C-alpha positions as CSV (number, residue, x, y, z in Angstrom):
1,M,11.0,1.9,-29.6
2,E,10.2,5.6,-29.6
3,R,7.7,7.8,-27.7
4,K,6.2,10.6,-29.7
5,G,5.1,14.1,-28.8
6,I,7.2,15.1,-25.8
7,K,7.7,18.7,-26.3
8,G,9.8,19.6,-23.3
9,I,10.4,18.5,-19.7
10,D,9.6,22.0,-18.4
11,R,6.2,22.1,-20.2
12,R,3.2,23.1,-18.2
13,T,0.9,20.3,-17.4
14,L,-2.8,21.0,-18.2
15,L,-4.9,20.1,-15.2
16,I,-8.5,20.7,-14.0
17,G,-10.4,22.7,-11.5
18,G,-13.2,22.9,-9.1
19,G,-16.8,21.9,-9.0
20,A,-18.2,19.6,-6.4
21,G,-21.2,17.7,-7.9
22,I,-21.3,14.9,-10.4
23,G,-23.6,17.2,-12.4
24,L,-20.8,19.6,-12.7
25,L,-18.1,17.1,-13.8
26,V,-18.0,18.4,-17.4
27,A,-17.5,22.0,-16.2
28,W,-15.0,20.8,-13.6
29,A,-13.0,19.0,-16.2
30,A,-13.0,21.8,-18.6
31,W,-11.5,24.3,-16.2
32,P,-7.8,24.5,-17.1
33,R,-5.0,24.8,-14.5
34,T,-1.3,24.8,-14.8
35,Y,1.4,23.6,-12.5
36,L,5.1,24.1,-12.7
37,P,7.9,22.0,-11.1
38,N,8.9,23.2,-7.7
39,L,12.0,20.9,-7.2
40,P,14.4,22.9,-5.0
41,V,18.0,23.2,-6.2
42,R,21.1,24.0,-4.3
43,D,24.0,26.2,-5.4
44,G,25.4,24.9,-8.7
45,E,22.7,22.3,-9.3
46,T,20.7,22.3,-12.5
47,A,17.1,21.1,-12.4
48,F,15.8,19.2,-15.4
49,G,12.0,19.5,-14.9
50,A,10.3,17.9,-11.9
51,W,12.2,14.7,-11.7
52,L,16.0,15.2,-11.5
53,K,18.9,17.6,-10.8
54,I,22.6,17.4,-11.8
55,A,25.3,18.9,-9.8
56,P,28.6,20.3,-11.2
57,D,30.4,17.2,-9.7
58,G,28.1,14.9,-11.8
59,Q,25.9,13.9,-8.9
60,V,22.5,13.0,-10.2
61,T,19.6,13.4,-7.7
62,V,16.2,11.9,-8.5
63,A,13.0,13.2,-6.9
64,V,10.7,10.4,-5.6
65,P,7.2,11.4,-4.6
66,Q,6.4,8.1,-2.9
67,C,6.8,7.2,0.8
68,E,9.7,4.8,1.4
69,T,8.3,2.3,3.8
70,G,10.9,-0.4,3.1
71,Q,9.4,-1.5,-0.2
72,G,12.3,-0.1,-2.2
73,V,10.8,2.9,-4.1
74,F,13.9,5.0,-3.2
75,T,15.9,2.5,-5.4
76,T,13.6,1.2,-8.2
77,L,12.2,4.6,-9.2
78,P,15.7,6.3,-9.5
79,Q,17.0,3.2,-11.2
80,V,14.4,3.7,-14.0
81,L,15.5,7.2,-14.6
82,A,19.2,6.6,-14.2
83,D,19.0,3.8,-16.8
84,E,17.3,5.9,-19.3
85,L,19.7,8.8,-18.6
86,G,22.9,6.7,-18.8
87,A,24.0,7.6,-15.3
88,D,26.7,6.1,-13.0
89,W,24.7,4.4,-10.2
90,R,27.5,5.3,-7.9
91,R,26.7,9.0,-8.5
92,V,23.0,8.7,-8.2
93,G,21.1,10.0,-5.1
94,V,17.5,10.4,-4.1
95,E,15.4,13.0,-2.3
96,Q,11.8,13.2,-1.4
97,A,9.8,15.2,-4.0
98,P,8.0,18.3,-2.9
99,L,4.2,18.2,-2.7
100,N,3.0,19.1,-6.2
101,P,0.1,17.9,-8.4
102,L,2.7,16.9,-11.0
103,Y,3.4,13.9,-8.8
104,A,-0.3,12.8,-8.4
105,N,-1.0,9.1,-8.4
106,P,-4.4,8.4,-10.1
107,L,-3.6,4.6,-10.1
108,A,-3.3,4.5,-6.4
109,S,-6.5,6.5,-6.2
110,A,-8.2,3.8,-8.3
111,E,-6.8,1.0,-6.2
112,L,-7.6,2.6,-2.8
113,F,-11.0,4.1,-3.8
114,P,-12.4,2.0,-6.6
115,G,-15.6,3.1,-8.3
116,L,-15.8,6.5,-6.8
117,V,-14.5,8.6,-9.6
118,P,-15.2,7.8,-13.2
119,D,-12.2,6.3,-14.9
120,A,-12.2,9.0,-17.6
121,L,-11.8,11.7,-15.0
122,R,-9.6,9.9,-12.5
123,A,-6.3,11.3,-13.7
124,T,-7.5,14.8,-13.9
125,H,-9.2,14.6,-10.5
126,A,-6.0,13.2,-8.9
127,R,-4.0,16.1,-10.3
128,R,-6.5,18.7,-9.5
129,S,-6.7,17.4,-5.9
130,A,-2.9,16.9,-5.6
131,L,-3.5,13.3,-4.7
132,V,0.1,12.3,-4.0
133,L,-0.5,8.7,-2.7
134,T,1.7,5.7,-1.9
135,G,-0.4,2.4,-1.9
136,G,-1.8,-0.3,-3.9
137,S,1.5,-1.5,-5.3
138,T,1.3,1.4,-7.8
139,S,4.7,3.2,-7.5
140,L,6.4,1.6,-10.5
141,R,3.2,1.2,-12.5
142,Q,2.3,4.8,-12.2
143,F,5.7,6.4,-12.4
144,E,7.8,4.3,-14.7
145,A,6.7,6.1,-17.9
146,P,7.3,9.7,-16.7
147,L,10.6,8.7,-15.2
148,R,11.7,7.1,-18.4
149,E,10.6,10.2,-20.3
150,A,12.4,12.5,-17.9
151,G,15.6,10.5,-18.2
152,A,15.4,10.4,-22.0
153,A,14.7,14.1,-22.2
154,A,17.6,15.0,-19.9
155,R,19.8,12.6,-22.0
156,A,18.8,14.4,-25.2
157,L,19.6,17.8,-23.7
158,L,22.9,16.7,-22.5
159,C,23.8,15.2,-25.9
160,Q,22.7,18.4,-27.6
161,A,24.9,20.6,-25.4
162,A,27.9,18.3,-25.9
163,A,27.3,18.0,-29.7
164,R,27.2,21.8,-29.9
165,R,30.7,21.9,-28.2
166,W,32.1,19.3,-30.5
167,G,30.4,20.4,-33.7
168,V,28.7,17.1,-34.3
169,D,25.1,15.8,-34.7
170,W,23.7,15.2,-31.3
171,R,22.0,12.0,-32.5
172,A,25.4,10.5,-33.0
173,C,26.1,11.0,-29.3
174,T,25.2,8.6,-26.5
175,T,25.5,8.4,-22.7
176,A,27.0,5.9,-20.3
177,G,28.5,5.9,-16.9
178,G,27.7,9.5,-16.3
179,F,29.3,10.8,-19.5
180,V,28.2,12.0,-22.9
181,L,30.1,10.0,-25.5
182,H,31.0,10.5,-29.2
183,D,33.7,8.3,-30.7
184,K,36.7,9.0,-28.4
185,Q,35.3,12.3,-27.0
186,K,33.5,12.3,-23.7
187,I,32.4,14.9,-21.2
188,G,30.8,14.4,-17.7
189,F,27.2,15.2,-17.0
190,G,28.2,17.8,-14.4
191,A,30.4,19.8,-16.8
192,I,27.6,20.1,-19.4
193,A,24.5,20.3,-17.2
194,A,24.1,24.1,-17.1
195,D,24.5,24.4,-20.9
196,A,22.1,21.5,-21.4
197,A,19.3,23.2,-19.5
198,G,19.2,25.8,-22.2
199,E,18.6,23.3,-25.0
200,T,15.2,22.2,-26.3
201,V,13.7,18.8,-26.0
202,P,13.1,17.3,-29.4
203,D,9.6,16.6,-30.6
204,D,10.4,13.0,-31.2
205,L,12.1,11.8,-28.1
206,P,13.8,8.4,-28.5
207,L,13.9,6.0,-25.5
208,R,17.0,4.0,-24.9
209,E,17.3,0.7,-26.8
210,G,19.7,-2.2,-26.7
211,E,21.1,-4.3,-23.9
212,G,24.5,-2.7,-23.4
213,D,25.3,-0.4,-20.4
214,R,21.8,-0.9,-18.9
215,L,20.9,-0.6,-15.3
216,L,17.4,-2.1,-15.7
217,G,17.2,-5.6,-14.5
218,E,20.3,-5.3,-12.4
219,P,20.4,-6.1,-8.7
220,L,21.8,-2.7,-7.8
221,P,22.3,-1.8,-4.1
222,R,19.5,0.1,-2.4
223,L,20.0,3.9,-2.1
224,D,18.2,3.9,1.2
225,G,20.3,1.1,2.7
226,P,23.5,2.9,3.9
227,G,21.6,5.6,5.9
228,K,19.4,2.9,7.6
229,V,22.6,1.0,8.5
230,T,24.5,4.0,9.8
231,G,21.5,5.5,11.6
232,S,21.7,8.7,9.5
233,A,18.3,8.1,8.0
234,S,15.6,10.2,9.5
235,F,12.4,8.6,10.9
236,A,9.7,10.6,12.6
237,A,11.0,9.8,16.1
238,D,14.5,11.1,15.1
239,I,13.5,14.7,14.6
240,R,14.8,17.1,17.1
241,L,14.0,20.8,17.2
242,P,15.1,23.6,19.5
243,D,13.0,23.8,22.7
244,M,11.0,20.7,21.6
245,V,8.8,18.9,24.1
246,F,7.3,15.5,24.1
247,A,3.7,14.3,24.3
248,A,1.7,11.2,24.9
249,V,-2.0,10.8,24.2
250,R,-4.8,8.7,25.4
251,Q,-7.9,8.3,23.3
252,G,-11.2,6.8,24.2
253,P,-12.4,3.2,23.5
254,I,-14.5,2.4,20.5
255,G,-17.8,4.2,20.6
256,T,-16.5,7.1,22.7
257,S,-18.7,10.2,22.7
258,R,-16.5,12.4,24.9
259,L,-13.8,12.7,27.6
260,V,-15.6,13.2,30.9
261,A,-12.9,13.3,33.6
262,V,-9.1,13.4,34.2
263,D,-7.0,13.7,37.3
264,E,-5.1,16.8,36.3
265,A,-3.4,17.3,39.7
266,A,-2.0,13.8,39.6
267,G,-0.7,14.3,36.0
268,R,1.0,17.6,36.8
269,A,2.7,16.1,39.9
270,I,4.9,14.0,37.6
271,P,8.4,15.6,37.4
272,G,9.0,17.1,34.0
273,V,5.4,17.7,33.0
274,A,4.8,21.0,31.4
275,Q,1.1,21.0,30.3
276,I,-2.1,19.0,30.0
277,V,-4.0,19.4,26.7
278,R,-7.5,18.0,26.4
279,T,-10.3,17.9,23.8
280,D,-13.6,16.2,23.8
281,Q,-12.1,13.1,22.4
282,W,-8.6,12.7,23.9
283,V,-6.2,14.0,26.5
284,A,-2.4,14.6,26.1
285,A,0.4,15.0,28.6
286,V,3.3,17.3,27.5
287,A,6.7,16.9,29.2
288,N,10.5,17.3,28.8
289,T,10.8,13.6,28.0
290,S,8.5,11.0,26.4
291,W,8.9,8.8,29.4
292,A,7.6,11.6,31.7
293,A,4.7,12.3,29.4
294,Q,3.7,8.7,29.4
295,R,3.9,8.4,33.2
296,A,1.8,11.6,33.4
297,L,-0.8,10.2,31.1
298,D,-1.2,7.1,33.2
299,A,-1.5,9.3,36.3
300,L,-4.3,11.3,34.6
301,N,-6.4,8.2,34.5
302,P,-8.9,9.6,31.9
303,K,-12.5,8.5,31.8
304,F,-14.6,8.4,28.7
305,E,-18.3,8.2,28.1
306,V,-19.1,5.3,25.7
307,T,-22.4,5.2,23.9
308,S,-22.4,1.8,22.2
309,K,-21.3,-1.6,23.1
310,V,-18.7,-3.4,20.9
311,D,-17.1,-6.7,21.6
312,S,-16.2,-9.9,19.5
313,A,-19.7,-11.2,19.8
314,S,-21.3,-8.1,18.5
315,I,-18.9,-8.0,15.5
316,Q,-19.7,-11.5,14.6
317,A,-23.4,-10.9,15.0
318,A,-23.2,-7.8,12.7
319,L,-21.5,-10.0,10.0
320,D,-24.1,-12.7,10.3
321,A,-26.9,-10.2,10.1
322,A,-25.4,-8.6,7.0
323,L,-24.9,-12.0,5.3
324,D,-28.5,-12.9,5.8
325,G,-29.6,-9.5,4.7
326,D,-29.7,-7.8,1.3
327,G,-26.4,-7.5,-0.7
328,T,-25.3,-5.4,-3.7
329,R,-24.1,-7.3,-6.8
330,I,-20.6,-6.1,-7.5
331,V,-19.6,-8.7,-10.2
332,A,-22.0,-10.4,-12.5
333,E,-21.1,-12.6,-15.5
334,G,-23.2,-15.1,-17.4
335,D,-26.7,-16.4,-16.3
336,L,-26.1,-17.6,-12.7
337,S,-29.8,-18.4,-12.1
338,A,-29.8,-20.8,-15.1
339,A,-26.6,-22.3,-13.9
340,F,-28.0,-23.0,-10.5
341,K,-31.5,-23.9,-11.5
342,G,-32.3,-27.5,-10.3
343,A,-28.7,-28.2,-9.7
344,R,-26.9,-29.8,-6.8
345,V,-24.6,-27.2,-5.5
346,V,-21.6,-27.2,-3.1
347,T,-21.6,-24.7,-0.3
348,A,-19.1,-23.6,2.3
349,S,-18.8,-20.7,4.8
350,Y,-15.6,-18.9,5.8
351,R,-14.7,-16.2,8.3
352,V,-11.8,-13.8,8.7
353,G,-11.1,-11.8,11.8
354,V,-9.7,-8.2,12.0
355,A,-6.0,-7.7,11.4
356,L,-3.6,-5.1,12.9
357,H,-1.1,-3.3,10.8
358,A,1.5,-4.0,13.5
359,A,4.3,-1.9,11.8
360,I,7.4,-1.8,13.9
361,E,7.1,2.0,14.1
362,P,4.3,3.4,16.3
363,M,2.4,6.4,15.0
364,T,4.6,9.5,15.5
365,A,4.6,13.1,14.3
366,T,6.6,16.3,15.2
367,A,4.9,19.7,14.7
368,T,5.9,23.3,15.2
369,I,4.0,26.5,14.5
370,A,5.9,29.7,14.0
371,D,5.7,32.8,11.8
372,G,2.2,31.8,10.6
373,R,3.3,28.4,9.4
374,C,2.8,25.0,10.7
375,R,5.5,22.4,9.9
376,V,5.0,18.7,10.4
377,W,7.5,15.9,10.2
378,M,5.8,12.6,9.7
379,A,5.9,9.3,7.7
380,T,2.9,9.7,5.4
381,Q,1.5,7.8,2.4
382,A,-0.8,10.8,1.5
383,P,1.1,14.1,2.2
384,G,-1.5,16.3,0.5
385,L,-4.4,14.7,2.5
386,A,-2.4,15.0,5.7
387,R,-1.7,18.7,5.0
388,A,-5.4,19.4,4.4
389,A,-6.4,17.5,7.6
390,V,-3.8,19.3,9.8
391,A,-4.8,22.7,8.4
392,D,-8.4,22.0,9.1
393,A,-7.6,20.8,12.7
394,I,-5.7,24.0,13.6
395,G,-7.8,26.5,11.7
396,M,-5.0,27.4,9.2
397,S,-5.0,27.4,5.3
398,A,-3.5,24.4,3.6
399,E,-0.9,26.8,2.1
400,S,0.3,27.6,5.6
401,V,1.0,23.9,6.4
402,I,4.2,22.2,5.3
403,I,4.6,18.5,5.5
404,H,8.1,17.0,5.7
405,P,7.8,13.4,4.8
406,V,10.3,11.0,6.4
407,F,11.1,7.3,6.1
408,A,8.4,5.0,7.5
409,G,9.4,2.0,9.8
410,G,7.0,-0.3,7.9
411,S,3.4,0.8,7.3
412,F,1.3,-1.7,5.5
413,G,-1.3,1.1,5.0
414,Q,-1.0,2.5,8.5
415,N,0.5,5.8,7.3
416,L,-2.4,6.6,5.1
417,E,-3.9,7.9,8.4
418,H,-3.0,11.2,9.9
419,A,-4.8,11.6,13.2
420,C,-1.5,11.6,15.1
421,A,-0.3,14.6,13.0
422,Q,-3.5,16.5,13.7
423,Q,-3.0,15.9,17.4
424,A,0.6,16.9,17.3
425,A,-0.3,20.2,15.5
426,L,-3.1,20.9,18.0
427,I,-0.8,20.3,20.9
428,A,2.0,22.5,19.5
429,Q,-0.6,25.3,18.9
430,Q,-1.6,25.0,22.6
431,V,1.8,24.9,24.2
432,G,3.6,27.3,21.8
433,K,6.6,25.0,21.4
434,P,7.6,22.3,18.9
435,V,6.0,19.0,20.0
436,Q,6.8,15.4,19.2
437,L,3.9,13.1,19.7
438,T,4.4,9.3,19.8
439,W,1.5,7.0,20.3
440,S,2.5,4.2,22.6
441,R,2.5,0.7,21.2
442,G,-0.8,0.0,23.1
443,E,-2.4,3.2,21.7
444,T,-1.2,2.4,18.2
445,S,-2.8,-1.1,18.6
446,V,-6.2,-0.1,20.1
447,Q,-6.6,2.9,17.8
448,D,-5.6,1.1,14.7
449,R,-7.8,1.3,11.5
450,Y,-7.9,-2.5,11.2
451,R,-8.2,-4.7,8.2
452,A,-11.9,-5.3,8.1
453,P,-13.2,-8.7,9.2
454,A,-15.5,-10.6,6.8
455,A,-17.8,-13.6,6.6
456,A,-18.4,-15.4,3.2
457,R,-21.0,-17.9,2.0
458,M,-19.7,-19.6,-1.1
459,T,-21.8,-21.6,-3.6
460,A,-20.8,-23.4,-6.7
461,R,-22.1,-25.9,-9.2
462,L,-19.7,-28.5,-10.7
463,G,-20.3,-29.5,-14.4
464,G,-20.2,-33.0,-15.7
465,N,-16.6,-32.8,-16.5
466,G,-15.7,-31.5,-12.9
467,A,-15.2,-27.9,-14.0
468,V,-17.1,-25.2,-12.2
469,S,-20.0,-24.0,-14.2
470,G,-21.6,-21.6,-11.6
471,W,-20.1,-19.5,-8.7
472,L,-21.7,-17.2,-6.2
473,A,-19.7,-15.4,-3.5
474,K,-21.7,-13.6,-0.8
475,I,-19.4,-11.6,1.4
476,A,-20.4,-9.7,4.5
477,A,-17.8,-7.0,5.4
478,P,-17.7,-3.3,6.3
479,A,-17.6,-0.8,3.4
480,S,-13.9,-0.2,4.2
481,G,-13.1,1.6,1.0
482,H,-16.0,4.1,1.4
483,E,-15.0,4.5,5.0
484,L,-11.4,5.2,4.1
485,A,-12.4,7.7,1.4
486,A,-14.8,9.5,3.7
487,R,-12.1,9.8,6.4
488,L,-9.2,10.7,4.3
489,M,-10.9,12.9,1.6
490,A,-13.6,14.6,3.7
491,G,-12.8,18.0,2.0
492,D,-13.0,16.8,-1.5
493,G,-16.4,17.7,-3.1
494,V,-16.2,15.2,-5.9
495,T,-15.4,12.3,-3.6
496,G,-18.1,13.4,-1.2
497,T,-20.7,13.5,-3.9
498,A,-19.7,10.2,-5.3
499,L,-20.0,8.6,-1.9
500,M,-23.5,9.9,-1.5
501,L,-24.4,8.5,-4.9
502,S,-22.5,5.2,-4.6
503,G,-25.1,3.2,-2.7
504,D,-24.4,0.5,-0.1
505,G,-22.1,-1.8,-2.1
506,D,-18.4,-1.1,-1.9
507,P,-16.0,-2.6,-4.6
508,A,-13.1,-2.1,-2.3
509,A,-14.6,-4.4,0.3
510,V,-14.8,-7.4,-2.0
511,A,-11.8,-6.6,-4.2
512,G,-10.2,-9.8,-5.5
513,A,-13.3,-11.9,-5.1
514,R,-13.8,-12.5,-8.7
515,P,-12.0,-15.8,-9.4
516,P,-9.3,-15.8,-12.0
517,Y,-10.8,-19.0,-13.5
518,R,-12.9,-19.4,-16.6
519,I,-16.4,-19.9,-15.1
520,P,-19.4,-19.4,-17.4
521,A,-21.6,-17.8,-14.8
522,L,-20.5,-16.1,-11.6
523,A,-21.4,-13.4,-9.2
524,V,-19.9,-11.6,-6.2
525,D,-22.3,-9.8,-3.8
526,H,-21.2,-7.4,-1.1
527,H,-23.3,-7.4,2.1
528,P,-22.2,-4.2,4.0
529,A,-21.8,-4.8,7.8
530,D,-21.8,-2.1,10.4
531,I,-19.5,-3.6,13.0
532,G,-18.8,-0.4,15.1
533,V,-15.1,-0.7,14.6
534,A,-13.1,1.7,12.3
535,T,-11.4,-0.1,9.4
536,G,-8.9,1.1,6.9
537,Y,-6.5,-0.1,4.2
538,W,-4.2,-3.0,5.0
539,R,-1.5,-4.4,2.8
540,G,-3.2,-5.9,-0.2
541,G,-6.6,-4.5,0.7
542,A,-9.5,-7.0,0.7
543,H,-7.5,-9.4,-1.5
544,G,-6.0,-11.1,1.5
545,V,-9.5,-11.9,2.6
546,T,-11.1,-12.8,-0.7
547,A,-8.2,-14.9,-1.9
548,F,-8.6,-17.0,1.2
549,F,-12.3,-17.6,0.4
550,T,-11.7,-18.3,-3.2
551,E,-8.6,-20.6,-3.0
552,S,-9.9,-22.5,-0.1
553,F,-13.2,-23.1,-1.8
554,I,-11.5,-24.1,-5.1
555,D,-9.6,-26.7,-3.1
556,E,-12.8,-28.0,-1.6
557,L,-14.4,-28.2,-5.0
558,A,-11.4,-30.1,-6.4
559,H,-11.9,-32.7,-3.6
560,V,-15.6,-33.0,-4.3
561,A,-14.8,-33.4,-8.0
562,Q,-12.2,-36.0,-7.1
563,I,-9.6,-34.1,-9.3
564,E,-6.1,-33.4,-8.2
565,A,-5.9,-29.7,-7.1
566,H,-3.3,-28.5,-9.5
567,S,-4.9,-30.0,-12.5
568,F,-8.3,-28.8,-11.4
569,R,-7.0,-25.2,-11.4
570,I,-5.0,-25.5,-14.6
571,A,-8.0,-26.8,-16.5
572,M,-9.8,-23.5,-15.8
573,L,-7.0,-21.1,-16.4
574,G,-7.2,-21.0,-20.2
575,G,-7.8,-17.3,-20.0
576,E,-4.9,-16.6,-17.6
577,P,-1.8,-18.1,-19.2
578,R,0.6,-16.2,-17.0
579,L,-1.1,-17.5,-13.8
580,A,-1.2,-21.0,-15.2
581,R,2.6,-20.7,-15.9
582,C,3.2,-19.7,-12.3
583,L,1.0,-22.5,-11.0
584,S,3.0,-25.1,-13.1
585,A,6.3,-23.6,-12.1
586,V,5.6,-23.7,-8.4
587,A,4.4,-27.3,-8.6
588,T,7.6,-28.2,-10.3
589,L,9.9,-26.1,-8.1
590,G,8.2,-27.3,-4.9
591,G,7.9,-31.0,-5.8
592,W,4.1,-31.1,-5.8
593,Q,2.9,-34.6,-4.8
594,G,-0.7,-34.1,-5.9
595,G,-2.1,-33.0,-2.4
596,L,-2.3,-36.5,-1.3
597,A,-3.6,-37.2,2.2
598,G,-0.8,-36.9,4.7
599,S,1.4,-34.9,2.3
600,G,0.9,-31.6,4.1
601,Q,1.1,-29.7,0.8
602,G,-1.3,-27.1,-0.3
603,L,-1.6,-24.8,-3.4
604,A,-3.0,-21.3,-4.0
605,C,-2.7,-18.7,-6.7
606,H,-3.8,-15.1,-7.2
607,A,-3.6,-12.4,-9.8
608,F,-3.8,-8.7,-9.0
609,R,-2.0,-5.3,-9.5
610,G,-0.9,-6.5,-12.9
611,S,1.1,-9.4,-11.4
612,Y,0.6,-13.2,-10.9
613,I,1.8,-15.6,-8.2
614,A,1.3,-19.1,-7.1
615,V,2.3,-20.5,-3.7
616,M,2.8,-24.0,-2.4
617,A,2.9,-24.5,1.3
618,E,4.0,-27.5,3.4
619,A,2.6,-27.4,6.8
620,S,1.6,-29.7,9.8
621,V,0.0,-29.6,13.2
622,G,2.2,-30.3,16.2
623,G,1.3,-32.1,19.4
624,D,0.7,-28.7,21.0
625,Q,-2.0,-28.1,18.3
626,R,0.1,-25.3,16.8
627,I,0.5,-25.1,13.1
628,R,4.0,-25.3,11.8
629,V,4.8,-24.0,8.3
630,D,7.9,-25.9,7.0
631,R,8.2,-24.6,3.5
632,L,6.8,-21.8,1.3
633,V,7.5,-21.9,-2.4
634,A,6.5,-19.1,-4.8
635,A,6.5,-18.6,-8.5
636,V,6.0,-15.0,-9.5
637,D,5.4,-13.1,-12.8
638,C,5.4,-9.4,-12.1
639,G,6.3,-8.3,-15.6
640,R,9.5,-6.6,-16.5
641,V,11.7,-6.5,-13.4
642,V,13.7,-3.3,-12.6
643,N,15.6,-4.7,-9.7
644,P,15.4,-8.4,-9.0
645,D,16.9,-8.1,-5.5
646,V,14.1,-5.6,-4.5
647,V,11.4,-7.9,-5.9
648,Q,12.9,-10.9,-4.1
649,Q,12.8,-8.9,-0.8
650,Q,9.2,-7.9,-1.3
651,I,8.1,-11.4,-2.1
652,E,9.9,-12.9,0.8
653,G,8.5,-10.2,3.1
654,G,5.1,-10.7,1.7
655,L,5.2,-14.5,2.3
656,I,6.1,-14.0,5.9
657,F,3.5,-11.2,6.3
658,G,0.9,-13.5,4.8
659,M,1.9,-16.3,7.1
660,A,1.5,-13.9,10.1
661,A,-2.0,-13.1,8.8
662,A,-2.8,-16.8,8.5
663,L,-1.7,-17.7,12.0
664,G,-2.2,-14.6,14.0
665,A,-1.9,-10.7,13.6
666,T,-5.5,-10.4,14.9
667,T,-7.4,-9.4,18.1
668,G,-10.6,-9.9,19.9
669,F,-12.6,-7.1,21.4
670,T,-13.8,-6.8,25.0
671,A,-15.7,-3.8,26.5
672,N,-15.1,-1.6,23.4
673,R,-11.3,-2.1,23.4
674,A,-9.0,-4.4,21.3
675,E,-7.5,-7.1,23.4
676,A,-4.2,-7.0,21.6
677,R,-2.0,-4.2,23.0
678,G,1.4,-5.2,21.6
679,F,3.4,-7.6,19.5
680,A,3.4,-10.2,22.2
681,D,-0.4,-10.5,21.8
682,L,-0.4,-11.1,18.1
683,A,1.3,-14.5,17.7
684,L,3.6,-13.1,15.0
685,P,6.1,-15.5,13.4
686,R,9.6,-15.5,15.0
687,L,12.9,-16.4,13.5
688,A,12.6,-19.9,14.7
689,D,9.2,-20.2,13.0
690,T,10.4,-19.0,9.6
691,P,10.0,-21.7,7.0
692,E,12.3,-22.6,4.2
693,I,11.5,-20.1,1.3
694,M,12.1,-20.7,-2.4
695,I,11.1,-18.1,-5.0
696,E,11.3,-18.2,-8.8
697,L,10.9,-15.0,-10.7
698,I,9.5,-15.9,-14.1
699,A,11.1,-13.8,-16.9
700,S,8.6,-11.6,-18.6
701,E,8.6,-8.6,-21.0
702,A,5.1,-7.4,-19.9
703,E,4.7,-4.1,-18.3
704,P,5.8,-4.0,-14.7
705,G,3.2,-5.1,-12.2
706,G,3.0,-4.6,-8.4
707,A,5.3,-6.6,-6.1
708,S,5.1,-5.2,-2.6
709,E,1.6,-6.8,-1.8
710,L,1.7,-9.6,-4.3
711,A,2.7,-12.4,-2.0
712,V,0.3,-11.7,0.8
713,P,-3.1,-13.0,-0.5
714,P,-2.2,-16.6,-1.5
715,V,-0.3,-17.7,1.6
716,A,-3.2,-18.2,4.0
717,P,-5.2,-20.4,1.6
718,A,-2.1,-22.3,0.7
719,I,-1.5,-23.1,4.3
720,A,-5.1,-24.0,5.0
721,N,-5.1,-26.4,2.0
722,A,-1.8,-27.9,3.3
723,I,-3.3,-28.4,6.7
724,H,-6.3,-30.2,5.1
725,A,-3.8,-32.5,3.2
726,A,-2.0,-33.1,6.4
727,T,-4.8,-33.8,8.8
728,G,-8.1,-34.1,6.7
729,V,-9.5,-31.2,8.7
730,R,-10.7,-28.1,6.7
731,L,-10.1,-24.9,8.6
732,R,-12.4,-22.2,7.3
733,Q,-11.5,-19.3,9.6
734,L,-8.5,-16.9,9.9
735,P,-6.4,-17.0,11.9
736,L,-6.1,-20.7,11.4
737,I,-6.5,-22.5,14.7
738,P,-6.8,-26.3,14.8
739,G,-9.9,-27.4,16.7
740,G,-11.2,-23.8,16.6
741,E,-14.3,-24.5,14.6
């Protein structure tokens, strides 16, 4: 296999420039821009383009533009390049890539903000806007190709330099274990790197072939593991700067219009307090310790003016009103009106509550302003957007703000947001010292940008053979994708114009609602609901909601048709052979008994992010009316696997995360505030609740698909279907609460 036309790894990348309106897209796309790599090098290091450096001792350092949230990108992405390069994994390191349009992620833009930018312009828009994003299970899908090409280009340069020394044809040389090899001759990468940088990348750049000396597909140890074990890895709360102070913040409840009163005297009376900083929306206490800052914040006892009423009842009423109102058709295939005309149909209604991100790390940022520059240390999935937001908050140019990304202690989408960083920079500007701001666990919970709640009304017609011949999903939910785009990309003219022209329907709000099954006529309608609560991106996006609707309803239809649930699904998966294979594999691996009454077994499957998964759950209801999940079995096809251990970890974590979403991870609302203030309020699974887990990774040569979110969506419907098999009761609301309906 060869890839043609790679002229050089230091080539300039043609990008595009400004213009705000849709009517100016042609001119905007035609305006050329060039960007050069800005990968920093230390003494003796040689940079090979934007992706790697080689030190004289042979150490290979790979630049990774993605946020390491625990999903393994600091291992899998370097593994791709190291394999193509022929490096010794023991001599491979990783560092965070600098902010540069060369690392833009248009695929993440498409997953997070679907439908806003035309597909033909998405890549150029992402680069022009420096959209460096982590999200939507896109890291490997977006960056595998450029990393392979970078590794292959560097390998060619090293072989050319070595061949020049040996007087041989460079094409007769190869690389392995950190050496260039030719017959019995060999030379280490470090000894030849400086010379190699002066060579020219060939026009026809061959990619590595064959199975020998390959790193791809190997369960190599994680590069971020040692630092996290020893404590040397830096998270946002680990940053310490000279003369640094600590801050705690209190923001108003939902619907706040302004801060109206604080007891400054009481706050300043707390020992260690240095300053009180307030804006119209929040107040912060600054002290010599975080404990003193939090105590002062409590003493301040801030009062806020609230202009609207939000509680659990108002949220449900908004969803109900939206579902009964007009919707926007997002998916339409076949003639649904003809399929439903005069037919007896099956209907069911479902609900899903809000869900918290509940990452183990609360929102934290450290900021300092000196010499006309603002520096911010933070865990961020969108460093360019965070930089622009901080610059706007403190009245500085974006070029004067430097974001230092650090590891994230989980995220699940939480670190797409940057309000904490804006506040930290504002406080640093006020106090004239470096400031570390940490939201308390309660503040992180009540100010979360929640997974949007939803209500669905599902309608289907069963044909004479029991197959589904017509399908309509009407889903009421906030326009969370539009909301996220408006909040994160407020300064982007193209996105702003697209939002104005996009109408009410939001593809992100109903993502995953199109069933994977072969159905002649189907439609998905989005009914936008204004619930008065801020929503954002949550692991898997709307798929965790829509898969619950789809796979629960499919199970109900199988029962109506009196067809065993596995066979019912398989019969309609002729167009999705990879998903059908997962479904058959999980039934065999799990010992599927046909979903018989009393078996406590349930199935669900899902396809997204270029990957496929089927899950079988075994569950029961105890005498205390609590659901117990005894076993989760998954069969996964995520294409070509780079590191099977990392994939296994992500699937296992996703199954537990999906189980948490099925049984808890939610909150009610009272008097404009979320009732959940910490982990204890979320009914999260504990070690004793962890079921037996079995996972089969199906071998595939397809392009790599996403894995970090893949296991989340099918878990809740699999458990719900298992509970129906165990008890005969159909639970149609998340979280699943026996007797709750």
